[in-house]
NUKOLMAR-439425 format. One record per residue (C-alpha): residue in one letter; chain; x, y, z. Coordinates in steps of 0.001 Angstrom, whole numbers, plus 500000, padded with zeros to 6 digits. Example, Ala and Ser with C-alpha at 12.3 -4.5 7.8 and 13.67 -1.06 7.14 Angstrom:
{r:A&c:A&east:512300&north:495500&up:507800}
{r:S&c:A&east:513670&north:498940&up:507140}
% end
This chain:
{r:X&c:A&east:607349&north:440413&up:888105}
{r:X&c:A&east:610222&north:441089&up:885713}
{r:X&c:A&east:611159&north:438543&up:883006}
{r:X&c:A&east:614235&north:438724&up:880780}
{r:X&c:A&east:615419&north:436441&up:877965}
{r:X&c:A&east:619160&north:435867&up:878479}
{r:X&c:A&east:621294&north:433198&up:876767}
{r:X&c:A&east:618275&north:431035&up:875900}
{r:X&c:A&east:616982&north:431179&up:879474}
{r:X&c:A&east:614098&north:433096&up:881025}
{r:X&c:A&east:615212&north:434957&up:884157}
{r:X&c:A&east:612364&north:436023&up:886448}
{r:X&c:A&east:612807&north:438438&up:889348}
{r:X&c:A&east:610395&north:440247&up:891669}
{r:X&c:A&east:607995&north:437290&up:891675}
{r:X&c:A&east:606400&north:436605&up:895049}
{r:X&c:A&east:604526&north:433519&up:896214}
{r:X&c:A&east:606467&north:431009&up:894114}
{r:X&c:A&east:608255&north:428007&up:895623}
{r:X&c:A&east:609051&north:424986&up:893477}
{r:X&c:A&east:608468&north:422259&up:896072}
{r:X&c:A&east:605216&north:423874&up:897172}
{r:X&c:A&east:603915&north:423981&up:893599}
{r:X&c:A&east:605058&north:420588&up:892355}
{r:X&c:A&east:604707&north:418509&up:895525}
{r:X&c:A&east:601201&north:419519&up:896578}
{r:X&c:A&east:599393&north:416814&up:894586}
{r:X&c:A&east:598135&north:418895&up:891684}
{r:X&c:A&east:600405&north:417651&up:888872}
{r:X&c:A&east:602428&north:414526&up:888165}
{r:X&c:A&east:604938&north:415327&up:885403}
{r:X&c:A&east:607411&north:417568&up:887227}
{r:X&c:A&east:610230&north:415844&up:889111}
{r:X&c:A&east:612852&north:417176&up:891488}
{r:X&c:A&east:616482&north:416992&up:890355}
{r:X&c:A&east:619590&north:416508&up:892542}
{r:X&c:A&east:620454&north:420211&up:892222}
{r:X&c:A&east:617045&north:421323&up:893514}
{r:X&c:A&east:615620&north:422245&up:890128}
{r:X&c:A&east:612546&north:420542&up:888611}
{r:X&c:A&east:612047&north:419181&up:885098}
{r:X&c:A&east:608595&north:418657&up:883645}
{r:X&c:A&east:606528&north:418504&up:880491}
{r:X&c:A&east:603287&north:420274&up:879621}
{r:X&c:A&east:601532&north:420689&up:876280}
{r:X&c:A&east:604350&north:418864&up:874435}
{r:X&c:A&east:607043&north:421217&up:875821}
{r:X&c:A&east:609631&north:420444&up:878487}
{r:X&c:A&east:611272&north:422898&up:880858}
{r:X&c:A&east:613839&north:422839&up:883645}
{r:X&c:A&east:613129&north:425405&up:886321}
{r:X&c:A&east:615116&north:426518&up:889358}
{r:X&c:A&east:614897&north:429143&up:892058}
{r:X&c:A&east:617960&north:430575&up:893809}
{r:X&c:A&east:618074&north:433737&up:895910}
{r:X&c:A&east:614601&north:434734&up:894695}
{r:X&c:A&east:615654&north:434419&up:891042}
{r:X&c:A&east:613545&north:431961&up:889023}
{r:X&c:A&east:615173&north:430521&up:885898}
{r:X&c:A&east:613486&north:428620&up:883075}
{r:X&c:A&east:616324&north:426976&up:881169}
{r:X&c:A&east:616594&north:426383&up:877407}
{r:X&c:A&east:613270&north:428102&up:876824}
{r:X&c:A&east:612341&north:430587&up:874133}
{r:X&c:A&east:610712&north:433894&up:874875}
{r:X&c:A&east:607792&north:432811&up:872697}
{r:X&c:A&east:607260&north:429619&up:874724}
{r:X&c:A&east:607371&north:431602&up:877945}
{r:X&c:A&east:604769&north:434086&up:876725}
{r:X&c:A&east:602482&north:431544&up:875037}
{r:X&c:A&east:602769&north:428663&up:877514}
{r:X&c:A&east:604733&north:428948&up:880728}
{r:X&c:A&east:603470&north:432362&up:881898}
{r:X&c:A&east:599905&north:431050&up:881963}
{r:X&c:A&east:600831&north:427520&up:883052}
{r:X&c:A&east:602541&north:428806&up:886197}
{r:X&c:A&east:599690&north:431278&up:886775}
{r:X&c:A&east:602162&north:434157&up:886978}
{r:X&c:A&east:599535&north:436815&up:886368}
{r:X&c:A&east:597577&north:436072&up:889547}
{r:X&c:A&east:598052&north:437906&up:892845}
{r:X&c:A&east:598414&north:435105&up:895382}
{r:X&c:A&east:599186&north:437546&up:898172}
{r:X&c:A&east:595628&north:438839&up:897888}
{r:X&c:A&east:594279&north:435272&up:897948}
{r:X&c:A&east:596282&north:434425&up:901062}
{r:X&c:A&east:595212&north:437637&up:902750}
{r:X&c:A&east:591565&north:436783&up:902126}
{r:X&c:A&east:591943&north:433210&up:903374}
{r:X&c:A&east:593685&north:434369&up:906567}
{r:X&c:A&east:591555&north:437423&up:907290}
{r:X&c:A&east:589459&north:435584&up:909901}
{r:X&c:A&east:590561&north:434034&up:913197}
{r:X&c:A&east:591102&north:430635&up:911524}
{r:X&c:A&east:594464&north:429650&up:913019}
{r:X&c:A&east:594577&north:426402&up:911052}
{r:X&c:A&east:594382&north:428179&up:907714}
{r:X&c:A&east:596919&north:430760&up:908850}
{r:X&c:A&east:599405&north:427991&up:909645}
{r:X&c:A&east:598655&north:426119&up:906394}
{r:X&c:A&east:599118&north:429250&up:904267}
{r:X&c:A&east:602345&north:430107&up:906094}
{r:X&c:A&east:603674&north:426590&up:905519}
{r:X&c:A&east:602706&north:426445&up:901814}
{r:X&c:A&east:603242&north:430114&up:901090}
{r:X&c:A&east:604689&north:429472&up:897609}
{r:X&c:A&east:601838&north:427347&up:896224}
{r:X&c:A&east:600355&north:428359&up:892883}
{r:X&c:A&east:597632&north:426395&up:891106}
{r:X&c:A&east:598858&north:425415&up:887665}
{r:X&c:A&east:596761&north:425896&up:884526}
{r:X&c:A&east:596944&north:422362&up:883187}
{r:X&c:A&east:595635&north:421001&up:879896}
{r:X&c:A&east:592153&north:419583&up:880446}
{r:X&c:A&east:592480&north:416224&up:878655}
{r:X&c:A&east:595702&north:415415&up:880505}
{r:X&c:A&east:594099&north:416444&up:883790}
{r:X&c:A&east:591106&north:414168&up:883204}
{r:X&c:A&east:593256&north:411108&up:882570}
{r:X&c:A&east:595762&north:411941&up:885308}
{r:X&c:A&east:593073&north:412082&up:887970}
{r:X&c:A&east:591318&north:408972&up:886680}
{r:X&c:A&east:594690&north:407301&up:887287}
{r:X&c:A&east:594907&north:408948&up:890720}
{r:X&c:A&east:591841&north:407166&up:892120}
{r:X&c:A&east:592814&north:404874&up:895036}
{r:X&c:A&east:596467&north:405459&up:894231}
{r:X&c:A&east:599564&north:407153&up:895665}
{r:X&c:A&east:601618&north:409911&up:894069}
{r:X&c:A&east:604776&north:407898&up:893208}
{r:X&c:A&east:602693&north:405231&up:891474}
{r:X&c:A&east:600527&north:407808&up:889692}
{r:X&c:A&east:603693&north:409416&up:888345}
{r:X&c:A&east:605074&north:406079&up:887174}
{r:X&c:A&east:601865&north:405143&up:885336}
{r:X&c:A&east:601731&north:408528&up:883596}
{r:X&c:A&east:605417&north:408260&up:882710}
{r:X&c:A&east:604775&north:404865&up:881067}
{r:X&c:A&east:601692&north:406188&up:879288}
{r:X&c:A&east:603664&north:409050&up:877754}
{r:X&c:A&east:606797&north:407046&up:876971}
{r:X&c:A&east:604802&north:404370&up:875157}
{r:X&c:A&east:602196&north:406457&up:873370}
{r:X&c:A&east:603293&north:410115&up:873414}
{r:X&c:A&east:605363&north:411948&up:870807}
{r:X&c:A&east:609100&north:412282&up:871563}
{r:X&c:A&east:611054&north:415527&up:871618}
{r:X&c:A&east:614583&north:416430&up:872676}
{r:X&c:A&east:615268&north:418849&up:875507}
{r:X&c:A&east:618770&north:419552&up:876777}
{r:X&c:A&east:620026&north:416403&up:875057}
{r:X&c:A&east:617449&north:414022&up:876523}
{r:X&c:A&east:614233&north:412551&up:875126}
{r:X&c:A&east:610912&north:413523&up:876691}
{r:X&c:A&east:607374&north:412667&up:875611}
{r:X&c:A&east:604142&north:414562&up:875158}
{r:X&c:A&east:600936&north:413384&up:876764}
{r:X&c:A&east:599216&north:411116&up:874198}
{r:X&c:A&east:596098&north:412418&up:872458}
{r:X&c:A&east:592603&north:410956&up:872921}
{r:X&c:A&east:592815&north:409630&up:869358}
{r:X&c:A&east:596037&north:407767&up:870126}
{r:X&c:A&east:594608&north:406170&up:873265}
{r:X&c:A&east:591228&north:405359&up:871726}
{r:X&c:A&east:592918&north:403319&up:868980}
{r:X&c:A&east:594537&north:400979&up:871512}
{r:X&c:A&east:593280&north:397690&up:872858}
{r:X&c:A&east:593161&north:396962&up:876581}
{r:X&c:A&east:596022&north:394528&up:876057}
{r:X&c:A&east:598156&north:397223&up:874419}
{r:X&c:A&east:597336&north:399703&up:877173}
{r:X&c:A&east:598282&north:397211&up:879894}
{r:X&c:A&east:601946&north:398158&up:879382}
{r:X&c:A&east:601377&north:401226&up:881579}
{r:X&c:A&east:600486&north:398952&up:884539}
{r:X&c:A&east:597458&north:400940&up:885605}
{r:X&c:A&east:595469&north:397838&up:886570}
{r:X&c:A&east:591699&north:398275&up:886647}
{r:X&c:A&east:592110&north:401888&up:885517}
{r:X&c:A&east:593020&north:400754&up:881985}
{r:X&c:A&east:589388&north:400311&up:881073}
{r:X&c:A&east:588511&north:403735&up:882465}
{r:X&c:A&east:591262&north:405426&up:880447}
{r:X&c:A&east:590239&north:403660&up:877240}
{r:X&c:A&east:586539&north:404333&up:877789}
{r:X&c:A&east:587185&north:408039&up:878387}
{r:X&c:A&east:589322&north:408385&up:875251}
{r:X&c:A&east:586740&north:406615&up:873090}
{r:X&c:A&east:583910&north:408784&up:874405}
{r:X&c:A&east:585870&north:411941&up:873633}
{r:X&c:A&east:586839&north:410800&up:870136}
{r:X&c:A&east:583247&north:409748&up:869346}
{r:X&c:A&east:581868&north:413059&up:870608}
{r:X&c:A&east:579850&north:411478&up:873420}
{r:X&c:A&east:581927&north:413638&up:875766}
{r:X&c:A&east:582862&north:417168&up:874680}
{r:X&c:A&east:585476&north:418663&up:877001}
{r:X&c:A&east:585202&north:422102&up:875397}
{r:X&c:A&east:581457&north:422111&up:876015}
{r:X&c:A&east:581966&north:420959&up:879601}
{r:X&c:A&east:584418&north:423823&up:880149}
{r:X&c:A&east:581704&north:426341&up:879294}
{r:X&c:A&east:579105&north:424824&up:881656}
{r:X&c:A&east:578319&north:425985&up:885163}
{r:X&c:A&east:580313&north:424146&up:887806}
{r:X&c:A&east:577402&north:421902&up:888934}
{r:X&c:A&east:576550&north:420962&up:885330}
{r:X&c:A&east:580192&north:420381&up:884421}
{r:X&c:A&east:580569&north:418123&up:887448}
{r:X&c:A&east:577519&north:416062&up:886451}
{r:X&c:A&east:578812&north:415711&up:882893}
{r:X&c:A&east:582273&north:414649&up:884031}
{r:X&c:A&east:580778&north:412018&up:886312}
{r:X&c:A&east:579207&north:410356&up:883269}
{r:X&c:A&east:582723&north:409196&up:882405}
{r:X&c:A&east:583502&north:405756&up:883765}
{r:X&c:A&east:585928&north:406021&up:886696}
{r:X&c:A&east:585149&north:409640&up:887590}
{r:X&c:A&east:583406&north:410093&up:890909}
{r:X&c:A&east:582861&north:412996&up:893252}
{r:X&c:A&east:586466&north:413594&up:894324}
{r:X&c:A&east:588049&north:413026&up:890904}
{r:X&c:A&east:585545&north:415354&up:889230}
{r:X&c:A&east:586390&north:418077&up:891747}
{r:X&c:A&east:590105&north:417612&up:890989}
{r:X&c:A&east:589456&north:417952&up:887262}
{r:X&c:A&east:587326&north:421054&up:887788}
{r:X&c:A&east:589930&north:422674&up:890010}
{r:X&c:A&east:593132&north:421760&up:888182}
{r:X&c:A&east:591872&north:421512&up:884609}
{r:X&c:A&east:589177&north:424201&up:884498}
{r:X&c:A&east:590321&north:426613&up:887213}
{r:X&c:A&east:587077&north:426297&up:889169}
{r:X&c:A&east:588544&north:427576&up:892418}
{r:X&c:A&east:585356&north:426998&up:894368}
{r:X&c:A&east:585735&north:423206&up:893997}
{r:X&c:A&east:587156&north:421371&up:897007}
{r:X&c:A&east:588400&north:417824&up:896315}
{r:X&c:A&east:588109&north:415860&up:899559}
{r:X&c:A&east:590665&north:413070&up:899809}
{r:X&c:A&east:591892&north:411228&up:902893}
{r:X&c:A&east:594273&north:414053&up:903883}
{r:X&c:A&east:591692&north:416833&up:903562}
{r:X&c:A&east:589137&north:414745&up:905447}
{r:X&c:A&east:591608&north:414090&up:908245}
{r:X&c:A&east:592837&north:417664&up:908618}
{r:X&c:A&east:589306&north:419085&up:908668}
{r:X&c:A&east:588130&north:416452&up:911168}
{r:X&c:A&east:591221&north:416963&up:913306}
{r:X&c:A&east:591263&north:420754&up:913286}
{r:X&c:A&east:587608&north:421712&up:912923}
{r:X&c:A&east:585620&north:418757&up:914354}
{r:X&c:A&east:587677&north:417855&up:917431}
{r:X&c:A&east:589187&north:414846&up:915626}
{r:X&c:A&east:585806&north:413105&up:915262}
{r:X&c:A&east:584796&north:411104&up:912187}
{r:X&c:A&east:582548&north:412971&up:909733}
{r:X&c:A&east:580885&north:411877&up:906478}
{r:X&c:A&east:582442&north:413139&up:903255}
{r:X&c:A&east:579322&north:415154&up:902478}
{r:X&c:A&east:579597&north:417080&up:905740}
{r:X&c:A&east:583300&north:417758&up:905140}
{r:X&c:A&east:582519&north:419130&up:901667}
{r:X&c:A&east:579657&north:421280&up:902963}
{r:X&c:A&east:581893&north:422663&up:905718}
{r:X&c:A&east:584701&north:423539&up:903286}
{r:X&c:A&east:582317&north:425169&up:900811}
{r:X&c:A&east:580680&north:427204&up:903557}
{r:X&c:A&east:583916&north:428266&up:905252}
{r:X&c:A&east:586094&north:429022&up:902226}
{r:X&c:A&east:583547&north:429851&up:899509}
{r:X&c:A&east:584908&north:430881&up:896124}
{r:X&c:A&east:588480&north:430182&up:897284}
{r:X&c:A&east:587755&north:426666&up:898522}
{r:X&c:A&east:590067&north:425053&up:895991}
{r:X&c:A&east:592907&north:427338&up:896991}
{r:X&c:A&east:592270&north:426593&up:900663}
{r:X&c:A&east:592283&north:422889&up:899896}
{r:X&c:A&east:595766&north:423073&up:898394}
{r:X&c:A&east:597232&north:424808&up:901429}
{r:X&c:A&east:595515&north:422318&up:903753}
{r:X&c:A&east:596579&north:419295&up:901682}
{r:X&c:A&east:600244&north:420296&up:901585}
{r:X&c:A&east:600257&north:421141&up:905301}
{r:X&c:A&east:598382&north:418022&up:906423}
{r:X&c:A&east:600368&north:415555&up:904329}
{r:X&c:A&east:603722&north:416958&up:905428}
{r:X&c:A&east:602853&north:416847&up:909113}
{r:X&c:A&east:600588&north:413783&up:908866}
{r:X&c:A&east:597874&north:415677&up:910680}
{r:X&c:A&east:594995&north:413584&up:911889}
{r:X&c:A&east:596661&north:410193&up:911388}
{r:X&c:A&east:594947&north:407733&up:913635}
% end
């Protein structure tokens, strides 16, 4: 990869395995949105960026070199060799994974801020992506801190302290329904010290999962999402309806299987790269509606 700072933009060349739609539309984050010109605009850690890719040239607009080095390089996981990951996942005779990797060849798993990831995936439970995005947009617009980017106002993700100080009635403006009480409970537990996200980050994956599931509204699937997308535990495999369907359809002759068996199969087959495999399968299955009954 080569990165240059030119006219207040970051110009990246020689970067493989990077496609905007694959990264932002694979269900891992909810604050990047496609623009009419094919670029995406999103906010992370109180900074906003517009990013495009044309003729293998990636451009981060109106972005300082310092922000690229301190935030966006890590956020977009630019230091990781995804070609090696894909080679490992496709080294066997697994034709399904080969097709999924080929289809989602530009996926990268983002390094998202843990607190935001926790709340985002609490909101995601029994929800669809457009509605998740809308709820998070309302949460940030009402309770985040504003900043100006390219002449428009964007908002940071609100802190635990900000959320914990709200009442359920005040929080209802985000229209999250029953999830309001989960969001408020989580924020209060973090502010009080009952839940320590830094401590959880240093735990083994099984212990971190158990600790996360002490938070109201976090179950098996949501905890796996938080571990994968907020703590970079790439062995975690969140099993949602799409993953369940694609694994049943492609590996179990389209026969119904319990969630536990699906998880055990994925962990056994994909091992330490299970989370990576899950992203390729999710993107592939959702696009082609594989396994829809």
